[in-house]
mmCIF file of the N, C-alpha and C atoms, coordinates in Angstrom:
data_MODEL
# 
_entry.id   MODEL 
# 
loop_
_atom_site.group_PDB 
_atom_site.id 
_atom_site.type_symbol 
_atom_site.label_atom_id 
_atom_site.label_alt_id 
_atom_site.label_comp_id 
_atom_site.label_asym_id 
_atom_site.label_entity_id 
_atom_site.label_seq_id 
_atom_site.pdbx_PDB_ins_code 
_atom_site.Cartn_x 
_atom_site.Cartn_y 
_atom_site.Cartn_z 
_atom_site.occupancy 
_atom_site.B_iso_or_equiv 
_atom_site.pdbx_formal_charge 
_atom_site.auth_seq_id 
_atom_site.auth_comp_id 
_atom_site.auth_asym_id 
_atom_site.auth_atom_id 
_atom_site.pdbx_PDB_model_num 
ATOM 1   N N  . UNK A 1 1  ? 99.312  69.318  104.538 1.00 0.00 ? 1  UNK A N  1 
ATOM 2   C CA . UNK A 1 1  ? 100.192 70.306  104.034 1.00 0.00 ? 1  UNK A CA 1 
ATOM 3   C C  . UNK A 1 1  ? 100.096 70.189  102.343 1.00 0.00 ? 1  UNK A C  1 
ATOM 4   N N  . UNK A 1 2  ? 99.817  71.275  101.751 1.00 0.00 ? 2  UNK A N  1 
ATOM 5   C CA . UNK A 1 2  ? 99.836  71.173  100.300 1.00 0.00 ? 2  UNK A CA 1 
ATOM 6   C C  . UNK A 1 2  ? 101.224 71.313  99.817  1.00 0.00 ? 2  UNK A C  1 
ATOM 7   N N  . UNK A 1 3  ? 101.392 70.758  98.627  1.00 0.00 ? 3  UNK A N  1 
ATOM 8   C CA . UNK A 1 3  ? 102.719 70.819  97.943  1.00 0.00 ? 3  UNK A CA 1 
ATOM 9   C C  . UNK A 1 3  ? 102.930 72.177  97.369  1.00 0.00 ? 3  UNK A C  1 
ATOM 10  N N  . UNK A 1 4  ? 103.806 72.958  97.760  1.00 0.00 ? 4  UNK A N  1 
ATOM 11  C CA . UNK A 1 4  ? 103.989 74.285  97.060  1.00 0.00 ? 4  UNK A CA 1 
ATOM 12  C C  . UNK A 1 4  ? 105.045 74.206  96.083  1.00 0.00 ? 4  UNK A C  1 
ATOM 13  N N  . UNK A 1 5  ? 104.647 74.496  94.741  1.00 0.00 ? 5  UNK A N  1 
ATOM 14  C CA . UNK A 1 5  ? 105.519 74.483  93.774  1.00 0.00 ? 5  UNK A CA 1 
ATOM 15  C C  . UNK A 1 5  ? 106.260 75.805  93.585  1.00 0.00 ? 5  UNK A C  1 
ATOM 16  N N  . UNK A 1 6  ? 107.557 75.820  93.627  1.00 0.00 ? 6  UNK A N  1 
ATOM 17  C CA . UNK A 1 6  ? 108.255 77.066  93.584  1.00 0.00 ? 6  UNK A CA 1 
ATOM 18  C C  . UNK A 1 6  ? 108.259 77.728  92.364  1.00 0.00 ? 6  UNK A C  1 
ATOM 19  N N  . UNK A 1 7  ? 108.065 76.910  91.146  1.00 0.00 ? 7  UNK A N  1 
ATOM 20  C CA . UNK A 1 7  ? 107.861 77.535  89.882  1.00 0.00 ? 7  UNK A CA 1 
ATOM 21  C C  . UNK A 1 7  ? 106.618 78.258  89.713  1.00 0.00 ? 7  UNK A C  1 
ATOM 22  N N  . UNK A 1 8  ? 105.582 77.763  90.367  1.00 0.00 ? 8  UNK A N  1 
ATOM 23  C CA . UNK A 1 8  ? 104.319 78.438  90.351  1.00 0.00 ? 8  UNK A CA 1 
ATOM 24  C C  . UNK A 1 8  ? 104.451 79.674  91.195  1.00 0.00 ? 8  UNK A C  1 
ATOM 25  N N  . UNK A 1 9  ? 105.095 79.649  92.171  1.00 0.00 ? 9  UNK A N  1 
ATOM 26  C CA . UNK A 1 9  ? 105.341 80.944  93.081  1.00 0.00 ? 9  UNK A CA 1 
ATOM 27  C C  . UNK A 1 9  ? 105.990 81.959  92.175  1.00 0.00 ? 9  UNK A C  1 
ATOM 28  N N  . UNK A 1 10 ? 107.234 81.508  91.693  1.00 0.00 ? 10 UNK A N  1 
ATOM 29  C CA . UNK A 1 10 ? 108.056 82.296  90.881  1.00 0.00 ? 10 UNK A CA 1 
ATOM 30  C C  . UNK A 1 10 ? 107.201 82.997  89.726  1.00 0.00 ? 10 UNK A C  1 
ATOM 31  N N  . UNK A 1 11 ? 106.351 82.250  89.192  1.00 0.00 ? 11 UNK A N  1 
ATOM 32  C CA . UNK A 1 11 ? 105.482 82.805  88.049  1.00 0.00 ? 11 UNK A CA 1 
ATOM 33  C C  . UNK A 1 11 ? 104.563 83.899  88.439  1.00 0.00 ? 11 UNK A C  1 
ATOM 34  N N  . UNK A 1 12 ? 103.953 83.654  89.763  1.00 0.00 ? 12 UNK A N  1 
ATOM 35  C CA . UNK A 1 12 ? 103.173 84.666  90.337  1.00 0.00 ? 12 UNK A CA 1 
ATOM 36  C C  . UNK A 1 12 ? 103.938 85.904  90.698  1.00 0.00 ? 12 UNK A C  1 
ATOM 37  N N  . UNK A 1 13 ? 104.982 85.744  91.275  1.00 0.00 ? 13 UNK A N  1 
ATOM 38  C CA . UNK A 1 13 ? 105.964 86.915  91.673  1.00 0.00 ? 13 UNK A CA 1 
ATOM 39  C C  . UNK A 1 13 ? 106.335 87.714  90.267  1.00 0.00 ? 13 UNK A C  1 
ATOM 40  N N  . UNK A 1 14 ? 106.656 86.884  89.358  1.00 0.00 ? 14 UNK A N  1 
ATOM 41  C CA . UNK A 1 14 ? 107.120 87.431  88.037  1.00 0.00 ? 14 UNK A CA 1 
ATOM 42  C C  . UNK A 1 14 ? 105.923 88.250  87.391  1.00 0.00 ? 14 UNK A C  1 
ATOM 43  N N  . UNK A 1 15 ? 104.695 87.613  87.455  1.00 0.00 ? 15 UNK A N  1 
ATOM 44  C CA . UNK A 1 15 ? 103.485 88.370  86.849  1.00 0.00 ? 15 UNK A CA 1 
ATOM 45  C C  . UNK A 1 15 ? 103.194 89.638  87.721  1.00 0.00 ? 15 UNK A C  1 
ATOM 46  N N  . UNK A 1 16 ? 103.436 89.604  88.936  1.00 0.00 ? 16 UNK A N  1 
ATOM 47  C CA . UNK A 1 16 ? 103.229 90.740  89.853  1.00 0.00 ? 16 UNK A CA 1 
ATOM 48  C C  . UNK A 1 16 ? 104.155 91.866  89.529  1.00 0.00 ? 16 UNK A C  1 
ATOM 49  N N  . UNK A 1 17 ? 105.364 91.414  89.278  1.00 0.00 ? 17 UNK A N  1 
ATOM 50  C CA . UNK A 1 17 ? 106.413 92.452  88.971  1.00 0.00 ? 17 UNK A CA 1 
ATOM 51  C C  . UNK A 1 17 ? 106.213 93.008  87.601  1.00 0.00 ? 17 UNK A C  1 
ATOM 52  N N  . UNK A 1 18 ? 105.710 92.260  86.701  1.00 0.00 ? 18 UNK A N  1 
ATOM 53  C CA . UNK A 1 18 ? 105.503 92.783  85.357  1.00 0.00 ? 18 UNK A CA 1 
ATOM 54  C C  . UNK A 1 18 ? 104.289 93.804  85.442  1.00 0.00 ? 18 UNK A C  1 
ATOM 55  N N  . UNK A 1 19 ? 103.246 93.373  85.966  1.00 0.00 ? 19 UNK A N  1 
ATOM 56  C CA . UNK A 1 19 ? 101.928 93.922  86.140  1.00 0.00 ? 19 UNK A CA 1 
ATOM 57  C C  . UNK A 1 19 ? 102.053 95.208  86.867  1.00 0.00 ? 19 UNK A C  1 
ATOM 58  N N  . UNK A 1 20 ? 102.669 95.210  88.199  1.00 0.00 ? 20 UNK A N  1 
ATOM 59  C CA . UNK A 1 20 ? 102.606 96.403  88.981  1.00 0.00 ? 20 UNK A CA 1 
ATOM 60  C C  . UNK A 1 20 ? 103.747 97.347  88.660  1.00 0.00 ? 20 UNK A C  1 
ATOM 61  N N  . UNK A 1 21 ? 104.892 96.843  88.135  1.00 0.00 ? 21 UNK A N  1 
ATOM 62  C CA . UNK A 1 21 ? 105.893 97.929  87.877  1.00 0.00 ? 21 UNK A CA 1 
ATOM 63  C C  . UNK A 1 21 ? 106.467 97.885  86.484  1.00 0.00 ? 21 UNK A C  1 
ATOM 64  N N  . UNK A 1 22 ? 105.772 97.199  85.688  1.00 0.00 ? 22 UNK A N  1 
ATOM 65  C CA . UNK A 1 22 ? 106.077 97.172  84.205  1.00 0.00 ? 22 UNK A CA 1 
ATOM 66  C C  . UNK A 1 22 ? 107.584 96.842  83.894  1.00 0.00 ? 22 UNK A C  1 
ATOM 67  N N  . UNK A 1 23 ? 108.077 95.881  84.605  1.00 0.00 ? 23 UNK A N  1 
ATOM 68  C CA . UNK A 1 23 ? 109.453 95.271  84.544  1.00 0.00 ? 23 UNK A CA 1 
ATOM 69  C C  . UNK A 1 23 ? 109.388 94.386  83.342  1.00 0.00 ? 23 UNK A C  1 
ATOM 70  N N  . UNK A 1 24 ? 110.428 94.447  82.650  1.00 0.00 ? 24 UNK A N  1 
ATOM 71  C CA . UNK A 1 24 ? 110.612 93.458  81.353  1.00 0.00 ? 24 UNK A CA 1 
ATOM 72  C C  . UNK A 1 24 ? 110.682 92.066  81.972  1.00 0.00 ? 24 UNK A C  1 
ATOM 73  N N  . UNK A 1 25 ? 109.945 91.141  81.460  1.00 0.00 ? 25 UNK A N  1 
ATOM 74  C CA . UNK A 1 25 ? 109.959 89.822  81.869  1.00 0.00 ? 25 UNK A CA 1 
ATOM 75  C C  . UNK A 1 25 ? 111.368 89.216  81.801  1.00 0.00 ? 25 UNK A C  1 
ATOM 76  N N  . UNK A 1 26 ? 112.156 89.530  80.780  1.00 0.00 ? 26 UNK A N  1 
ATOM 77  C CA . UNK A 1 26 ? 113.464 89.038  80.659  1.00 0.00 ? 26 UNK A CA 1 
ATOM 78  C C  . UNK A 1 26 ? 114.444 89.502  81.707  1.00 0.00 ? 26 UNK A C  1 
ATOM 79  N N  . UNK A 1 27 ? 114.093 90.472  82.535  1.00 0.00 ? 27 UNK A N  1 
ATOM 80  C CA . UNK A 1 27 ? 114.785 90.971  83.710  1.00 0.00 ? 27 UNK A CA 1 
ATOM 81  C C  . UNK A 1 27 ? 114.587 90.253  84.957  1.00 0.00 ? 27 UNK A C  1 
ATOM 82  N N  . UNK A 1 28 ? 113.404 89.528  84.955  1.00 0.00 ? 28 UNK A N  1 
ATOM 83  C CA . UNK A 1 28 ? 113.090 88.961  86.138  1.00 0.00 ? 28 UNK A CA 1 
ATOM 84  C C  . UNK A 1 28 ? 113.378 87.630  86.240  1.00 0.00 ? 28 UNK A C  1 
ATOM 85  N N  . UNK A 1 29 ? 114.692 87.311  86.890  1.00 0.00 ? 29 UNK A N  1 
ATOM 86  C CA . UNK A 1 29 ? 115.271 86.095  86.948  1.00 0.00 ? 29 UNK A CA 1 
ATOM 87  C C  . UNK A 1 29 ? 115.408 85.884  88.493  1.00 0.00 ? 29 UNK A C  1 
ATOM 88  N N  . UNK A 1 30 ? 115.583 84.692  88.988  1.00 0.00 ? 30 UNK A N  1 
ATOM 89  C CA . UNK A 1 30 ? 115.745 84.390  90.373  1.00 0.00 ? 30 UNK A CA 1 
ATOM 90  C C  . UNK A 1 30 ? 116.732 85.214  91.091  1.00 0.00 ? 30 UNK A C  1 
ATOM 91  N N  . UNK A 1 31 ? 118.009 85.364  90.509  1.00 0.00 ? 31 UNK A N  1 
ATOM 92  C CA . UNK A 1 31 ? 119.093 86.105  91.085  1.00 0.00 ? 31 UNK A CA 1 
ATOM 93  C C  . UNK A 1 31 ? 118.849 87.760  90.997  1.00 0.00 ? 31 UNK A C  1 
ATOM 94  N N  . UNK A 1 32 ? 117.886 88.189  90.248  1.00 0.00 ? 32 UNK A N  1 
ATOM 95  C CA . UNK A 1 32 ? 117.747 89.708  90.156  1.00 0.00 ? 32 UNK A CA 1 
ATOM 96  C C  . UNK A 1 32 ? 117.525 90.216  91.524  1.00 0.00 ? 32 UNK A C  1 
ATOM 97  N N  . UNK A 1 33 ? 118.267 91.300  91.791  1.00 0.00 ? 33 UNK A N  1 
ATOM 98  C CA . UNK A 1 33 ? 118.005 92.148  93.052  1.00 0.00 ? 33 UNK A CA 1 
ATOM 99  C C  . UNK A 1 33 ? 116.992 93.020  92.870  1.00 0.00 ? 33 UNK A C  1 
ATOM 100 N N  . UNK A 1 34 ? 116.173 93.118  93.770  1.00 0.00 ? 34 UNK A N  1 
ATOM 101 C CA . UNK A 1 34 ? 114.863 93.810  93.664  1.00 0.00 ? 34 UNK A CA 1 
ATOM 102 C C  . UNK A 1 34 ? 115.201 95.242  93.502  1.00 0.00 ? 34 UNK A C  1 
ATOM 103 N N  . UNK A 1 35 ? 116.183 95.906  94.462  1.00 0.00 ? 35 UNK A N  1 
ATOM 104 C CA . UNK A 1 35 ? 116.388 97.279  94.495  1.00 0.00 ? 35 UNK A CA 1 
ATOM 105 C C  . UNK A 1 35 ? 117.391 97.751  93.345  1.00 0.00 ? 35 UNK A C  1 
ATOM 106 N N  . UNK A 1 36 ? 118.560 97.006  93.201  1.00 0.00 ? 36 UNK A N  1 
ATOM 107 C CA . UNK A 1 36 ? 119.568 97.390  92.317  1.00 0.00 ? 36 UNK A CA 1 
ATOM 108 C C  . UNK A 1 36 ? 119.178 96.960  90.864  1.00 0.00 ? 36 UNK A C  1 
ATOM 109 N N  . UNK A 1 37 ? 118.824 95.787  90.570  1.00 0.00 ? 37 UNK A N  1 
ATOM 110 C CA . UNK A 1 37 ? 118.604 95.341  89.250  1.00 0.00 ? 37 UNK A CA 1 
ATOM 111 C C  . UNK A 1 37 ? 117.085 95.728  88.654  1.00 0.00 ? 37 UNK A C  1 
ATOM 112 N N  . UNK A 1 38 ? 116.043 95.672  89.499  1.00 0.00 ? 38 UNK A N  1 
ATOM 113 C CA . UNK A 1 38 ? 114.763 95.749  89.055  1.00 0.00 ? 38 UNK A CA 1 
ATOM 114 C C  . UNK A 1 38 ? 114.251 97.203  89.398  1.00 0.00 ? 38 UNK A C  1 
ATOM 115 N N  . UNK A 1 39 ? 115.111 98.083  90.208  1.00 0.00 ? 39 UNK A N  1 
ATOM 116 C CA . UNK A 1 39 ? 114.880 99.567  90.424  1.00 0.00 ? 39 UNK A CA 1 
ATOM 117 C C  . UNK A 1 39 ? 113.626 99.714  91.232  1.00 0.00 ? 39 UNK A C  1 
ATOM 118 N N  . UNK A 1 40 ? 113.438 98.783  92.122  1.00 0.00 ? 40 UNK A N  1 
ATOM 119 C CA . UNK A 1 40 ? 112.235 98.945  93.002  1.00 0.00 ? 40 UNK A CA 1 
ATOM 120 C C  . UNK A 1 40 ? 112.652 99.780  94.279  1.00 0.00 ? 40 UNK A C  1 
ATOM 121 N N  . UNK A 1 41 ? 111.839 100.330 94.854  1.00 0.00 ? 41 UNK A N  1 
ATOM 122 C CA . UNK A 1 41 ? 112.110 101.074 96.088  1.00 0.00 ? 41 UNK A CA 1 
ATOM 123 C C  . UNK A 1 41 ? 111.260 100.482 97.338  1.00 0.00 ? 41 UNK A C  1 
ATOM 124 N N  . UNK A 1 42 ? 111.367 100.989 98.478  1.00 0.00 ? 42 UNK A N  1 
ATOM 125 C CA . UNK A 1 42 ? 110.737 100.359 99.610  1.00 0.00 ? 42 UNK A CA 1 
ATOM 126 C C  . UNK A 1 42 ? 109.167 100.456 99.511  1.00 0.00 ? 42 UNK A C  1 
ATOM 127 N N  . UNK A 1 43 ? 108.712 101.548 98.829  1.00 0.00 ? 43 UNK A N  1 
ATOM 128 C CA . UNK A 1 43 ? 107.200 101.517 98.560  1.00 0.00 ? 43 UNK A CA 1 
ATOM 129 C C  . UNK A 1 43 ? 106.786 100.584 97.537  1.00 0.00 ? 43 UNK A C  1 
ATOM 130 N N  . UNK A 1 44 ? 107.608 100.427 96.556  1.00 0.00 ? 44 UNK A N  1 
ATOM 131 C CA . UNK A 1 44 ? 107.270 99.299  95.612  1.00 0.00 ? 44 UNK A CA 1 
ATOM 132 C C  . UNK A 1 44 ? 107.255 97.953  96.300  1.00 0.00 ? 44 UNK A C  1 
ATOM 133 N N  . UNK A 1 45 ? 108.141 97.620  97.303  1.00 0.00 ? 45 UNK A N  1 
ATOM 134 C CA . UNK A 1 45 ? 108.305 96.505  97.978  1.00 0.00 ? 45 UNK A CA 1 
ATOM 135 C C  . UNK A 1 45 ? 106.973 96.212  98.875  1.00 0.00 ? 45 UNK A C  1 
ATOM 136 N N  . UNK A 1 46 ? 106.458 97.308  99.419  1.00 0.00 ? 46 UNK A N  1 
ATOM 137 C CA . UNK A 1 46 ? 105.116 97.214  100.220 1.00 0.00 ? 46 UNK A CA 1 
ATOM 138 C C  . UNK A 1 46 ? 104.037 96.803  99.173  1.00 0.00 ? 46 UNK A C  1 
ATOM 139 N N  . UNK A 1 47 ? 103.995 97.494  97.949  1.00 0.00 ? 47 UNK A N  1 
ATOM 140 C CA . UNK A 1 47 ? 103.028 97.211  97.061  1.00 0.00 ? 47 UNK A CA 1 
ATOM 141 C C  . UNK A 1 47 ? 103.097 95.786  96.679  1.00 0.00 ? 47 UNK A C  1 
ATOM 142 N N  . UNK A 1 48 ? 104.349 95.255  96.546  1.00 0.00 ? 48 UNK A N  1 
ATOM 143 C CA . UNK A 1 48 ? 104.508 93.776  96.111  1.00 0.00 ? 48 UNK A CA 1 
ATOM 144 C C  . UNK A 1 48 ? 103.893 92.907  97.217  1.00 0.00 ? 48 UNK A C  1 
ATOM 145 N N  . UNK A 1 49 ? 104.276 93.230  98.382  1.00 0.00 ? 49 UNK A N  1 
ATOM 146 C CA . UNK A 1 49 ? 103.701 92.349  99.525  1.00 0.00 ? 49 UNK A CA 1 
ATOM 147 C C  . UNK A 1 49 ? 102.288 92.349  99.630  1.00 0.00 ? 49 UNK A C  1 
ATOM 148 N N  . UNK A 1 50 ? 101.662 93.444  99.409  1.00 0.00 ? 50 UNK A N  1 
ATOM 149 C CA . UNK A 1 50 ? 100.104 93.691  99.486  1.00 0.00 ? 50 UNK A CA 1 
ATOM 150 C C  . UNK A 1 50 ? 99.596  92.966  98.324  1.00 0.00 ? 50 UNK A C  1 
ATOM 151 N N  . UNK A 1 51 ? 100.083 92.940  97.113  1.00 0.00 ? 51 UNK A N  1 
ATOM 152 C CA . UNK A 1 51 ? 99.677  92.128  96.115  1.00 0.00 ? 51 UNK A CA 1 
ATOM 153 C C  . UNK A 1 51 ? 99.740  90.513  96.261  1.00 0.00 ? 51 UNK A C  1 
ATOM 154 N N  . UNK A 1 52 ? 100.880 90.289  96.801  1.00 0.00 ? 52 UNK A N  1 
ATOM 155 C CA . UNK A 1 52 ? 101.115 88.866  97.120  1.00 0.00 ? 52 UNK A CA 1 
ATOM 156 C C  . UNK A 1 52 ? 100.255 88.251  98.234  1.00 0.00 ? 52 UNK A C  1 
ATOM 157 N N  . UNK A 1 53 ? 99.794  89.196  99.283  1.00 0.00 ? 53 UNK A N  1 
ATOM 158 C CA . UNK A 1 53 ? 98.840  88.750  100.234 1.00 0.00 ? 53 UNK A CA 1 
ATOM 159 C C  . UNK A 1 53 ? 97.599  88.579  99.681  1.00 0.00 ? 53 UNK A C  1 
ATOM 160 N N  . UNK A 1 54 ? 97.177  89.370  98.622  1.00 0.00 ? 54 UNK A N  1 
ATOM 161 C CA . UNK A 1 54 ? 95.860  89.232  97.886  1.00 0.00 ? 54 UNK A CA 1 
ATOM 162 C C  . UNK A 1 54 ? 95.809  87.942  97.181  1.00 0.00 ? 54 UNK A C  1 
ATOM 163 N N  . UNK A 1 55 ? 97.044  87.674  96.509  1.00 0.00 ? 55 UNK A N  1 
ATOM 164 C CA . UNK A 1 55 ? 97.063  86.479  95.694  1.00 0.00 ? 55 UNK A CA 1 
ATOM 165 C C  . UNK A 1 55 ? 97.043  85.120  96.420  1.00 0.00 ? 55 UNK A C  1 
ATOM 166 N N  . UNK A 1 56 ? 97.857  85.095  97.567  1.00 0.00 ? 56 UNK A N  1 
ATOM 167 C CA . UNK A 1 56 ? 97.903  83.838  98.377  1.00 0.00 ? 56 UNK A CA 1 
ATOM 168 C C  . UNK A 1 56 ? 96.803  83.784  99.544  1.00 0.00 ? 56 UNK A C  1 
ATOM 169 N N  . UNK A 1 57 ? 96.191  84.910  99.877  1.00 0.00 ? 57 UNK A N  1 
ATOM 170 C CA . UNK A 1 57 ? 95.276  84.902  100.859 1.00 0.00 ? 57 UNK A CA 1 
ATOM 171 C C  . UNK A 1 57 ? 96.013  84.771  102.350 1.00 0.00 ? 57 UNK A C  1 
ATOM 172 N N  . UNK A 1 58 ? 97.328  85.023  102.382 1.00 0.00 ? 58 UNK A N  1 
ATOM 173 C CA . UNK A 1 58 ? 98.156  84.843  103.634 1.00 0.00 ? 58 UNK A CA 1 
ATOM 174 C C  . UNK A 1 58 ? 98.566  86.292  104.083 1.00 0.00 ? 58 UNK A C  1 
ATOM 175 N N  . UNK A 1 59 ? 98.617  86.379  105.327 1.00 0.00 ? 59 UNK A N  1 
ATOM 176 C CA . UNK A 1 59 ? 99.085  87.640  105.769 1.00 0.00 ? 59 UNK A CA 1 
ATOM 177 C C  . UNK A 1 59 ? 100.582 87.533  105.909 1.00 0.00 ? 59 UNK A C  1 
ATOM 178 N N  . UNK A 1 60 ? 101.328 88.558  105.454 1.00 0.00 ? 60 UNK A N  1 
ATOM 179 C CA . UNK A 1 60 ? 102.662 88.494  105.326 1.00 0.00 ? 60 UNK A CA 1 
ATOM 180 C C  . UNK A 1 60 ? 103.254 89.592  106.411 1.00 0.00 ? 60 UNK A C  1 
ATOM 181 N N  . UNK A 1 61 ? 104.020 89.152  107.356 1.00 0.00 ? 61 UNK A N  1 
ATOM 182 C CA . UNK A 1 61 ? 104.520 90.143  108.263 1.00 0.00 ? 61 UNK A CA 1 
ATOM 183 C C  . UNK A 1 61 ? 105.669 90.923  107.636 1.00 0.00 ? 61 UNK A C  1 
ATOM 184 N N  . UNK A 1 62 ? 105.747 92.168  107.967 1.00 0.00 ? 62 UNK A N  1 
ATOM 185 C CA . UNK A 1 62 ? 107.011 92.973  107.308 1.00 0.00 ? 62 UNK A CA 1 
ATOM 186 C C  . UNK A 1 62 ? 108.184 92.425  107.710 1.00 0.00 ? 62 UNK A C  1 
ATOM 187 N N  . UNK A 1 63 ? 108.437 91.843  108.885 1.00 0.00 ? 63 UNK A N  1 
ATOM 188 C CA . UNK A 1 63 ? 109.758 91.234  109.370 1.00 0.00 ? 63 UNK A CA 1 
ATOM 189 C C  . UNK A 1 63 ? 110.083 90.160  108.496 1.00 0.00 ? 63 UNK A C  1 
ATOM 190 N N  . UNK A 1 64 ? 109.128 89.324  107.920 1.00 0.00 ? 64 UNK A N  1 
ATOM 191 C CA . UNK A 1 64 ? 109.398 88.251  106.998 1.00 0.00 ? 64 UNK A CA 1 
ATOM 192 C C  . UNK A 1 64 ? 110.113 88.754  105.746 1.00 0.00 ? 64 UNK A C  1 
ATOM 193 N N  . UNK A 1 65 ? 109.690 89.950  105.344 1.00 0.00 ? 65 UNK A N  1 
ATOM 194 C CA . UNK A 1 65 ? 110.190 90.463  104.063 1.00 0.00 ? 65 UNK A CA 1 
ATOM 195 C C  . UNK A 1 65 ? 111.417 91.421  104.298 1.00 0.00 ? 65 UNK A C  1 
ATOM 196 N N  . UNK A 1 66 ? 111.700 91.783  105.473 1.00 0.00 ? 66 UNK A N  1 
ATOM 197 C CA . UNK A 1 66 ? 112.805 92.604  105.695 1.00 0.00 ? 66 UNK A CA 1 
ATOM 198 C C  . UNK A 1 66 ? 114.150 92.157  105.185 1.00 0.00 ? 66 UNK A C  1 
ATOM 199 N N  . UNK A 1 67 ? 114.259 90.718  105.016 1.00 0.00 ? 67 UNK A N  1 
ATOM 200 C CA . UNK A 1 67 ? 115.667 90.206  104.660 1.00 0.00 ? 67 UNK A CA 1 
ATOM 201 C C  . UNK A 1 67 ? 115.657 89.882  102.977 1.00 0.00 ? 67 UNK A C  1 
ATOM 202 N N  . UNK A 1 68 ? 114.432 90.226  102.441 1.00 0.00 ? 68 UNK A N  1 
ATOM 203 C CA . UNK A 1 68 ? 114.298 89.783  100.990 1.00 0.00 ? 68 UNK A CA 1 
ATOM 204 C C  . UNK A 1 68 ? 115.199 90.932  100.250 1.00 0.00 ? 68 UNK A C  1 
ATOM 205 N N  . UNK A 1 69 ? 115.869 90.419  99.363  1.00 0.00 ? 69 UNK A N  1 
ATOM 206 C CA . UNK A 1 69 ? 116.722 91.185  98.507  1.00 0.00 ? 69 UNK A CA 1 
ATOM 207 C C  . UNK A 1 69 ? 116.697 90.851  96.962  1.00 0.00 ? 69 UNK A C  1 
ATOM 208 N N  . UNK A 1 70 ? 116.324 89.544  96.823  1.00 0.00 ? 70 UNK A N  1 
ATOM 209 C CA . UNK A 1 70 ? 116.211 89.036  95.212  1.00 0.00 ? 70 UNK A CA 1 
ATOM 210 C C  . UNK A 1 70 ? 114.829 88.468  94.967  1.00 0.00 ? 70 UNK A C  1 
ATOM 211 N N  . UNK A 1 71 ? 114.654 88.322  93.669  1.00 0.00 ? 71 UNK A N  1 
ATOM 212 C CA . UNK A 1 71 ? 113.455 87.663  93.299  1.00 0.00 ? 71 UNK A CA 1 
ATOM 213 C C  . UNK A 1 71 ? 113.381 86.149  94.037  1.00 0.00 ? 71 UNK A C  1 
ATOM 214 N N  . UNK A 1 72 ? 114.277 85.522  93.925  1.00 0.00 ? 72 UNK A N  1 
ATOM 215 C CA . UNK A 1 72 ? 114.355 84.293  94.693  1.00 0.00 ? 72 UNK A CA 1 
ATOM 216 C C  . UNK A 1 72 ? 113.987 84.264  96.185  1.00 0.00 ? 72 UNK A C  1 
ATOM 217 N N  . UNK A 1 73 ? 114.592 85.371  96.732  1.00 0.00 ? 73 UNK A N  1 
ATOM 218 C CA . UNK A 1 73 ? 114.117 85.579  98.255  1.00 0.00 ? 73 UNK A CA 1 
ATOM 219 C C  . UNK A 1 73 ? 112.708 85.700  98.407  1.00 0.00 ? 73 UNK A C  1 
ATOM 220 N N  . UNK A 1 74 ? 112.009 86.396  97.413  1.00 0.00 ? 74 UNK A N  1 
ATOM 221 C CA . UNK A 1 74 ? 110.570 86.628  97.480  1.00 0.00 ? 74 UNK A CA 1 
ATOM 222 C C  . UNK A 1 74 ? 109.776 85.319  97.253  1.00 0.00 ? 74 UNK A C  1 
ATOM 223 N N  . UNK A 1 75 ? 110.277 84.414  96.339  1.00 0.00 ? 75 UNK A N  1 
ATOM 224 C CA . UNK A 1 75 ? 109.760 83.238  96.121  1.00 0.00 ? 75 UNK A CA 1 
ATOM 225 C C  . UNK A 1 75 ? 109.916 82.370  97.193  1.00 0.00 ? 75 UNK A C  1 
ATOM 226 N N  . UNK A 1 76 ? 111.119 82.324  97.836  1.00 0.00 ? 76 UNK A N  1 
ATOM 227 C CA . UNK A 1 76 ? 111.189 81.468  99.039  1.00 0.00 ? 76 UNK A CA 1 
ATOM 228 C C  . UNK A 1 76 ? 110.334 81.914  100.221 1.00 0.00 ? 76 UNK A C  1 
ATOM 229 N N  . UNK A 1 77 ? 110.276 83.074  100.523 1.00 0.00 ? 77 UNK A N  1 
ATOM 230 C CA . UNK A 1 77 ? 109.409 83.599  101.623 1.00 0.00 ? 77 UNK A CA 1 
ATOM 231 C C  . UNK A 1 77 ? 107.984 83.255  101.246 1.00 0.00 ? 77 UNK A C  1 
ATOM 232 N N  . UNK A 1 78 ? 107.504 83.440  100.081 1.00 0.00 ? 78 UNK A N  1 
ATOM 233 C CA . UNK A 1 78 ? 106.186 83.127  99.810  1.00 0.00 ? 78 UNK A CA 1 
ATOM 234 C C  . UNK A 1 78 ? 106.022 81.601  99.991  1.00 0.00 ? 78 UNK A C  1 
ATOM 235 N N  . UNK A 1 79 ? 106.806 80.836  99.395  1.00 0.00 ? 79 UNK A N  1 
ATOM 236 C CA . UNK A 1 79 ? 106.789 79.252  99.548  1.00 0.00 ? 79 UNK A CA 1 
ATOM 237 C C  . UNK A 1 79 ? 106.626 78.899  100.987 1.00 0.00 ? 79 UNK A C  1 
ATOM 238 N N  . UNK A 1 80 ? 107.598 79.439  101.843 1.00 0.00 ? 80 UNK A N  1 
ATOM 239 C CA . UNK A 1 80 ? 107.406 79.032  103.247 1.00 0.00 ? 80 UNK A CA 1 
ATOM 240 C C  . UNK A 1 80 ? 106.058 79.453  103.755 1.00 0.00 ? 80 UNK A C  1 
ATOM 241 N N  . UNK A 1 81 ? 105.584 80.613  103.503 1.00 0.00 ? 81 UNK A N  1 
ATOM 242 C CA . UNK A 1 81 ? 104.410 81.136  104.006 1.00 0.00 ? 81 UNK A CA 1 
ATOM 243 C C  . UNK A 1 81 ? 103.215 80.130  103.642 1.00 0.00 ? 81 UNK A C  1 
ATOM 244 N N  . UNK A 1 82 ? 103.240 79.740  102.418 1.00 0.00 ? 82 UNK A N  1 
ATOM 245 C CA . UNK A 1 82 ? 102.160 78.744  101.907 1.00 0.00 ? 82 UNK A CA 1 
ATOM 246 C C  . UNK A 1 82 ? 102.214 77.394  102.652 1.00 0.00 ? 82 UNK A C  1 
ATOM 247 N N  . UNK A 1 83 ? 103.534 77.037  102.970 1.00 0.00 ? 83 UNK A N  1 
ATOM 248 C CA . UNK A 1 83 ? 103.722 75.745  103.717 1.00 0.00 ? 83 UNK A CA 1 
ATOM 249 C C  . UNK A 1 83 ? 103.121 75.692  105.000 1.00 0.00 ? 83 UNK A C  1 
ATOM 250 N N  . UNK A 1 84 ? 102.918 76.952  105.673 1.00 0.00 ? 84 UNK A N  1 
ATOM 251 C CA . UNK A 1 84 ? 102.500 77.057  106.950 1.00 0.00 ? 84 UNK A CA 1 
ATOM 252 C C  . UNK A 1 84 ? 101.075 76.836  106.973 1.00 0.00 ? 84 UNK A C  1 
ATOM 253 N N  . UNK A 1 85 ? 100.231 76.750  106.083 1.00 0.00 ? 85 UNK A N  1 
ATOM 254 C CA . UNK A 1 85 ? 98.892  76.383  105.964 1.00 0.00 ? 85 UNK A CA 1 
ATOM 255 C C  . UNK A 1 85 ? 98.405  75.437  106.970 1.00 0.00 ? 85 UNK A C  1 
# 
């Protein structure tokens, strides 16, 4: 099992949010809520999942992301996914 660094995962998620949705880096903090604070919608969430699949090379099941609400939730979900290697 590889050691998954949550900070690296956070940076990847942050980069994705900046790149895909032009969100200000200062707004992307672990406790930021994807829908209320960052103004994403369900289509954006799907785009984010697809992007993260490409970055990680892992298949992300929609059910695994159904409970994701904050940036930190995304980081935790991706970190868990990477640990399953």
